[in-house]
C-alpha positions in Angstrom: -27.2 -11.1 56.1 -29.4 -13.8 57.4 -32.2 -15.6 56.2 -34.2 -16.1 59.6 -35.0 -12.6 60.8 -35.7 -9.2 59.3 -33.1 -6.4 60.1 -33.0 -2.9 58.9 -30.8 0.2 59.6 -32.5 3.5 59.2 -30.1 6.5 58.9 -31.7 9.9 59.2 -31.2 13.0 61.3 -34.8 13.5 61.7 -35.9 11.9 64.6 -39.8 12.3 63.9 -39.3 10.3 60.4 -37.4 7.5 62.2 -40.1 7.2 64.6 -42.7 6.9 62.1 -40.8 4.6 60.1 -40.1 2.3 63.1 -43.6 2.0 63.8 -44.5 0.9 60.5 -41.6 -1.4 60.1 -41.8 -3.3 63.6 -45.7 -3.6 63.1 -44.5 -5.6 60.0 -42.0 -7.8 61.9 -38.7 -6.0 61.3 -35.9 -5.7 63.6 -35.2 -1.8 63.4 -31.6 0.0 64.0 -31.3 3.7 64.1 -28.3 6.2 63.3 -28.6 9.8 63.3 -25.8 10.3 61.0 -23.7 8.4 58.2 -20.8 8.7 60.7 -22.7 6.8 63.3 -23.9 4.1 60.8 -20.5 3.3 60.0 -19.6 2.7 63.5 -22.4 0.6 63.9 -22.2 -1.6 60.6 -19.5 -4.2 62.1 -21.9 -5.1 65.1 -25.2 -5.6 62.6 -26.2 -8.2 60.6 -28.6 -6.7 58.0 -31.0 -7.3 55.2 -31.2 -3.7 54.0 -30.9 0.1 55.1 -32.9 3.1 54.5 -30.6 6.2 54.1 -31.5 9.7 53.8 -30.1 11.6 50.7 -29.4 14.7 52.7 -28.0 14.5 56.4 -25.8 17.0 58.2 -22.4 15.8 58.0 -21.8 12.6 55.8 -24.4 12.8 52.8 -26.2 9.8 51.5 -24.3 9.0 48.5 -21.0 9.3 50.3 -22.7 6.6 52.9 -24.3 4.6 49.9 -20.4 4.0 48.7 -19.0 3.4 51.8 -21.7 0.7 52.9 -21.3 -1.0 49.8 -17.6 -1.1 50.3 -18.0 -2.9 53.6 -21.2 -5.0 53.0 -21.2 -5.8 49.0 -24.4 -6.8 47.8 -26.4 -5.1 50.7 -29.8 -3.3 49.0 -29.8 0.1 50.2 -33.1 2.1 49.7 -32.5 5.8 49.6 -34.7 8.3 51.2 -35.5 11.5 49.4 -37.6 14.9 49.5 -40.2 14.8 46.5 -38.1 17.9 45.0 -34.9 15.7 44.9 -36.2 12.4 43.2 -33.7 13.1 40.4 -30.6 12.8 42.9 -32.2 9.5 44.3 -32.3 8.3 40.5 -28.5 9.0 40.2 -28.0 7.4 43.6 -29.7 4.1 42.0 -27.3 4.3 38.8 -24.5 4.0 41.6 -26.0 1.1 43.4 -29.0 1.9 45.2 -31.4 -0.4 45.3 -34.6 1.7 45.2 -35.6 5.1 46.3 -38.9 6.5 48.5 -39.9 9.9 48.6 -40.8 11.4 52.0 -43.1 11.1 53.7 -43.3 7.6 52.3 -46.7 5.6 52.0 -47.0 3.2 54.7 -48.0 0.2 52.0 -45.4 1.4 49.7 -42.9 1.4 52.3 -43.5 -2.1 53.2 -43.7 -3.5 50.0 -40.4 -1.7 48.9 -39.0 -3.6 52.1 -40.2 -7.0 51.2 -38.4 -6.5 47.6 -35.6 -5.5 49.4 -35.6 -8.6 51.8 -36.1 -11.2 49.2 -33.2 -9.7 47.3 -31.0 -9.8 50.2 -31.8 -13.3 50.7 -31.1 -14.1 47.2 -27.7 -12.5 47.6 -27.2 -14.6 50.6 -28.2 -17.8 49.2 -25.8 -17.3 46.0 -22.8 -16.5 48.3 -23.8 -19.6 50.1 -23.7 -21.8 47.1 -20.4 -20.3 46.0 -18.7 -21.2 49.2 -19.9 -24.6 48.8 -18.6 -24.9 45.5 -15.1 -23.5 46.6 -14.8 -26.2 49.2 -16.1 -29.3 47.1 -13.6 -27.8 44.3 -10.9 -28.7 47.1 -12.3 -32.3 46.9 -10.1 -33.3 43.8 -11.5 -36.2 41.6 -14.1 -36.6 39.1 -15.0 -40.1 39.3 -18.5 -41.0 39.6 -18.2 -41.7 43.2 -16.8 -38.3 44.1 -19.5 -36.6 42.1 -22.0 -38.5 44.2 -20.2 -37.1 47.2 -19.9 -33.5 46.0 -24.0 -33.6 45.1 -24.8 -35.1 48.4 -22.9 -32.2 50.2 -24.9 -29.4 48.1 -28.0 -31.3 48.8 -27.7 -31.9 52.5 -25.8 -28.9 53.2 -28.8 -26.4 53.4 -30.7 -29.1 55.9 -30.5 -29.1 59.6 -30.1 -32.7 59.5 -27.5 -34.4 61.9 -25.2 -36.2 59.2 -22.5 -39.0 59.6 -19.5 -38.7 57.6 -18.0 -42.3 57.1 -14.5 -43.1 55.8 -11.0 -44.6 56.2 -8.3 -42.5 57.6 -6.9 -39.9 55.2 -9.8 -40.1 52.8 -11.1 -36.3 53.5 -13.8 -36.5 56.1 -12.9 -32.8 57.6 -13.1 -31.5 54.1 -16.9 -33.0 53.8 -17.7 -31.4 57.0 -16.4 -28.0 56.0 -18.4 -28.3 52.7 -21.6 -29.2 54.6 -21.0 -26.4 57.0 -20.4 -23.8 53.6 -23.4 -25.0 52.1 -25.5 -24.6 55.3 -27.6 -21.4 56.4 -25.1 -21.2 59.2 -22.1 -20.7 57.0 -21.7 -17.3 58.5 -21.4 -18.9 62.1 -18.4 -20.7 63.5 -17.3 -24.3 62.4 -15.7 -25.8 65.6 -14.0 -29.2 65.4 -13.2 -31.7 68.0 -11.3 -34.7 67.7 -12.7 -37.2 70.0 -9.9 -39.6 69.7 -7.1 -37.1 70.9 -8.5 -36.7 74.4 -8.9 -39.1 77.4 -13.0 -39.1 78.6 -12.5 -36.4 81.6 -10.6 -33.9 79.2 -13.1 -34.6 76.4 -16.2 -34.0 78.7 -14.7 -30.5 79.7 -13.8 -29.5 76.3 -17.2 -30.4 74.8 -19.5 -28.8 77.6 -17.1 -26.5 79.5 -16.9 -26.1 83.1 -17.6 -23.4 85.8 -15.3 -21.8 88.3 -14.4 -24.3 91.1 -15.7 -27.4 89.3 -12.2 -29.0 90.3 -8.8 -28.1 91.3 -7.4 -25.7 88.7 -10.5 -24.4 87.4 -10.3 -20.8 88.4 -12.5 -19.2 85.7 -15.4 -20.3 83.7 -14.6 -22.0 80.4 -17.5 -22.4 77.4 -17.6 -25.9 75.9 -17.3 -26.5 72.1 -21.3 -26.7 72.2 -21.4 -23.0 73.3 -18.5 -21.9 71.1 -20.4 -23.2 68.2 -23.3 -21.4 69.1 -25.7 -20.8 65.6 -23.0 -23.0 63.7 -21.8 -26.4 63.5 -19.9 -29.1 65.7 -17.9 -31.4 64.1 -17.2 -34.6 66.0 -14.3 -36.2 64.5 -13.6 -39.8 65.0 -16.6 -40.2 67.4 -16.5 -44.1 67.2 -13.8 -43.4 69.9 -16.0 -42.0 72.3 -16.7 -43.4 75.6 -20.2 -44.5 76.4 -20.2 -42.0 79.5 -20.0 -39.0 77.1 -22.0 -40.6 74.4 -24.8 -40.5 76.7 -24.3 -36.6 77.2 -23.9 -36.2 73.5 -27.3 -37.7 72.9 -29.2 -35.4 75.3 -27.6 -32.6 73.9 -28.8 -33.6 70.6 -32.2 -34.6 71.7 -32.8 -31.8 74.4 -30.5 -29.1 72.9 -28.8 -28.4 76.3 -25.6 -29.0 77.7 -24.6 -28.9 81.7 -21.2 -27.6 81.9 -18.9 -29.3 84.7 -19.8 -28.1 88.2 -22.8 -26.4 87.3 -26.6 -26.7 88.5 -28.3 -24.8 85.6 -28.3 -26.4 82.1 -27.3 -24.1 79.2 -29.6 -23.8 75.9 -27.4 -24.7 72.7 -28.1 -24.2 69.0 -25.9 -26.4 66.8 -25.7 -28.7 63.9 -23.9 -31.9 64.6 -21.8 -33.6 62.0 -20.0 -36.8 63.2 -17.1 -38.6 61.3 -15.6 -42.1 61.9 -13.5 -44.6 60.3 -15.2 -47.6 62.3 -18.3 -49.5 61.3 -20.6 -48.1 64.1 -23.3 -50.7 63.4 -20.5 -53.2 64.5 -19.9 -51.2 67.3 -23.6 -51.1 68.2 -23.9 -55.0 68.1 -20.6 -55.1 70.2 -22.0 -53.0 72.8 -19.1 -50.4 72.5 -21.5 -47.6 70.8 -24.9 -46.3 72.2 -27.6 -47.5 69.5 -30.0 -44.7 70.2 -27.1 -42.2 69.4 -26.1 -43.9 66.2 -29.6 -43.5 65.0 -29.8 -40.0 66.2 -26.2 -39.1 64.2 -27.0 -41.2 61.1 -29.7 -39.4 59.8 -28.1 -39.0 56.6 -24.7 -41.0 55.9 -22.1 -39.8 53.5 -19.4 -42.2 52.4 -16.1 -41.1 51.0 -14.7 -43.9 49.1 -11.0 -44.7 49.8 -8.4 -44.0 47.3 -8.2 -47.6 46.0 -11.8 -47.3 44.8 -11.1 -44.2 42.6 -7.9 -44.7 40.7 -9.0 -42.9 37.8 -8.6 -39.7 40.4 -5.0 -40.3 41.1 -3.7 -38.2 37.9 -5.7 -35.1 39.1 -4.8 -35.6 42.6 -0.9 -35.9 41.6 -1.2 -32.5 39.4 -2.8 -30.9 42.6 -0.9 -32.1 45.0 2.6 -31.5 43.2 1.8 -28.0 42.6 0.8 -27.4 46.1 3.7 -29.2 47.4 6.3 -27.6 45.1 5.1 -24.2 46.2 5.7 -25.4 49.9 8.9 -26.9 49.3 10.4 -24.4 47.1 10.9 -26.9 44.1 9.4 -26.9 40.8 8.0 -30.1 39.2 7.7 -29.8 35.3 6.6 -33.5 34.5 6.4 -37.1 35.7 7.2 -40.2 33.8 4.1 -42.6 32.8 5.8 -45.5 35.0 5.6 -43.0 38.1 2.0 -42.5 37.4 1.4 -46.3 36.8 3.2 -47.2 39.9 0.8 -45.0 41.9 -2.4 -46.4 40.2 -1.2 -49.8 40.9 -0.9 -49.3 44.9 -3.9 -49.7 47.0 -3.1 -46.7 49.2 -4.2 -47.9 52.7 -3.4 -44.4 54.0 -5.3 -42.8 51.0 -4.9 -39.3 50.0 -3.0 -38.4 53.1 -0.6 -40.9 52.3 -0.5 -40.0 48.6 0.7 -36.7 49.7 3.4 -37.8 51.8 4.8 -40.2 49.0 4.6 -37.2 46.7 6.3 -34.9 49.0 9.2 -37.0 49.4 9.6 -37.6 46.0 9.6 -34.2 45.5 12.3 -33.6 48.1 14.6 -36.3 46.8 14.5 -35.1 43.1 17.7 -33.5 41.3 15.3 -32.6 38.4 12.2 -31.3 37.3 11.0 -34.9 36.4 9.9 -37.2 38.8 10.7 -41.1 38.2 9.7 -44.5 39.9 13.3 -44.6 41.5 11.8 -41.6 43.9 9.0 -43.8 45.2 9.2 -45.8 48.5 9.5 -49.6 48.4 6.2 -50.1 49.4 4.6 -48.6 46.2 7.4 -50.0 43.9 6.7 -53.5 45.2 3.1 -53.1 44.3 3.8 -53.4 40.7 5.2 -57.0 40.0 4.7 -56.5 36.4 6.5 -53.4 35.2 10.0 -52.8 33.9 12.9 -50.8 35.2 12.1 -47.4 34.5 14.2 -46.5 31.3 16.3 -42.8 31.1 14.2 -40.0 30.6 13.5 -38.6 26.8 10.8 -36.5 25.3 8.1 -39.7 25.0 9.0 -40.6 28.6 7.6 -37.7 30.3 4.1 -36.6 31.3 4.0 -32.6 31.5 2.0 -31.4 34.5 -0.9 -28.8 33.8 -0.5 -25.2 35.1 -4.3 -25.5 36.2 -4.4 -28.9 38.3 -7.5 -30.2 36.7 -8.2 -33.8 35.4 -8.8 -33.0 31.8 -5.6 -31.3 31.4 -3.2 -34.1 32.6 -5.5 -36.4 30.5 -4.6 -34.3 27.4 -0.9 -34.6 28.5 -1.0 -38.3 29.1 -2.7 -39.0 25.8 0.2 -36.9 23.8 2.8 -38.7 25.6 1.0 -42.0 24.5 0.9 -40.9 20.8 4.3 -39.9 20.7 5.6 -43.1 22.2 3.5 -45.2 19.6 4.9 -43.3 16.5 8.5 -43.7 18.0 8.1 -47.3 18.1 5.9 -47.9 15.0 2.7 -48.8 16.7 4.4 -51.8 18.0 2.8 -52.4 21.7 5.1 -54.4 23.4 8.0 -51.9 22.3 5.7 -48.8 23.3 5.1 -50.4 26.8 8.6 -51.2 27.6 9.7 -47.6 26.4 7.0 -46.3 28.9 8.0 -48.2 31.5 4.7 -49.8 31.8 3.0 -53.2 31.6 1.3 -54.1 28.1 -1.9 -54.6 29.9 -1.6 -51.1 31.3 -1.0 -49.7 28.1 -4.1 -51.6 26.3 -6.1 -50.1 29.2 -4.7 -46.5 28.3 -5.1 -46.8 24.8 -8.6 -47.8 25.2 -9.2 -44.8 27.5 -8.1 -42.5 25.2 -9.5 -44.0 21.9 -6.2 -44.9 20.5 -6.6 -48.8 20.2 -6.8 -48.5 16.3 -3.3 -46.6 16.2 
């Protein structure tokens, strides 16, 4: 379904009735498609983007009820209006009980027809909007973390997604800029069109130009056929320019023209090609500083940064680490065919102390290494690489595992369930050490300061 046009399929074996309905609806701004039978309608369905369908109850071959069921199986949520003779209203009511949106008796009054079609259009757009929002939520759910900074990012995605604004995503390498671009696309009205991704740092300037804008046959040696560029492939959808800060200025000028004039010129072509894309760009560079140095065009910077979304580095959201660990261990455990039942508090403590210059990507690599090296279902600090271990100067050597020295991983990777497991582990350790803070910290393999923080976090300071 689409929110920018009004498309209807009329399915009826009476040419005169189709002609009459077409005349009324085209005058009302509808784009009308026709099928003479249910079988032909099903053949046409994959090639159409519809807001509604008008289906005759009685036709030769497949009847209206059967077609109703088949269309709903292929296009769930599409409002279908049944057409019926005056004496067969009862069968149309039965069809409504089986999912038809409404019915009209033939010949339909012109004003009644237009009114019912308007209702169906509004309903189809509501269904489309709900699906778009569900898609956006699914993508933001993949962005693990419930810290305030991450909640702000998710809210911005949901707010900015439906707009047509060009967006600049800022963040260090490994923070998840591509996930943000996917979320913005899924939250947009272009969600049913392509999301085309280009890594501007991965290709030299001449190759990047042909990838972005395409070329025509004979443009250079080896150009034996026409090749559409990424702008053309993304037509109607979104073009994600990752690491745009690495792009050379000659390409920057062409990108600026493409954004401003909505045209591109394939290499070797004398005729410009119109484009209809939304641009999302991402970079780990400080583009304002690059503008001041003269390496990035100022006019392009302001075109790209209509709205900026900054993804915080992992060191700025340590509270999200437990949820990220739970999510990644489940994912990586499945990938490597190994089950991880729990982690030691000292393991999480070491992760929380590290500054993560490689961000979530580095965390994923560290966890995969631990899973591969582990000979048990409990992960301890001995499985961590030296750079992570060296960051916790005040921690003691991890003691042998026992009941109070494990944190069970939740089946569902949510921050809350992992927090509950950690809280219970703390309570067990306190009870085992008669609430003595220093002994409890030693038993858990964490520092006294970390213990105080966790006790305060879980409301256990009075124990």
